[in-house]
N, C-alpha and C positions, 0 to 999 in steps of 0.2 A: 475442549472443542466448543462448548457453550460460550465460555468467556471470549475465545477467538472470534466467534460469531457476533458477540456484542461489540467488540472492538471494531470489527468490520462494519457493522450497521452504524455505530456512533461516528466513526471517522468518515464514512460515506455522507451521513446526514449532516455533520458539522461542516465538512468541506463543501457540500452542495450549497448549503445556506449562505456561507460566507462568499463563495464564488458568484452565486446568483443575485444576492441582494447587496453585497457590499463592494466587491472587486470589479464589478463590471461583467455583465453576462455576454457570452458569445453564442447564445442559444442554449435553451435548457437541456437539449439532447447532449451537446458537447460538455456542458457543465456537469451533467449526470455522469457522463463517461469519465471524465477527469476525477470526479468525486469517488466513483467506483475504484479507480486505480489507487487513490489515496486510502480508501477504506481497506481495499485488499492488502495493501502493504502493512497497514497496522494490524490487521487481523492475522495475517500470515507471519509477521515478525513476532507477535506474541505466541502463536501456535508453535513456531519453530524454537522458541526460547525455552528449550528443555535439553537436558543432558543426553537424552536418548538420540538426538539428532547431532551427527558430526558436522564439522564445518563445511566438509565437502557436500554433504546432503543439504545444508542450509543454502549454500550457493547454488546448487543445482536446482532446487525448488524455486528459488527467487529468479533464476535465469529462465526457467520454464514459464513462470508466471509472466515475466516481461515479454516473452515471445508470444504468449497467448494474448496479452493486452494489445501488442501491436497488430497482431493478426486480426483481432476484433475491431480495433480502431481503423484499420486499413479497409476492412469490409464495410463498416458503417459510415466512415467519413473518407479519408484519404491518408496516405502515409505521412504527409506533412503535419497533419493534425493529430496523428496517432503517436508520434515520437515524443511530445511533451508528457504523455502519460508514463513513459518509462522514466523520465527525469523525476517526475513527481514520486513514483513508486521507489525508485533508488534512494532518493534523499530521505524519505520517511524510513525506509528499511535501515539505512546507515545511521540516521539520527537515533533510532530505537537502540541499536546496539552501542552507540557511543554513550548514550545515557546509562545503559546497563553496565558499561565498563567501569563506571564510577562507583558502583556498589561492590562491596566485598565478595558477594556471591556471583558477580558477573550476570546477573539475571534480574529482570524487573518482575518476575513472577513472585508472589508472596509464598513463602514456604513455611 
């Protein structure tokens, strides 16, 4: 759980810095929201990268997270600005597992 938290914090910080300073800011609040979506995806993908979770559970947790991200984004901003957070979350989540699929263990966790 500690490593998943580190992935979340690092993903959030790196994404925020890139969005805010290099890619053109749309306001620090929106950049922070998108960065939290990015960091959440990395942290959750790492946390769920364990044999104790079935594929059904992994998909369920990711779907619930996406619903929560959209709900939060809709409350803070509007639905039009909340939807890109799902795209960022999904891309990171899928990329994590594609990279993991190239390893013999099918996991990025070091064991």
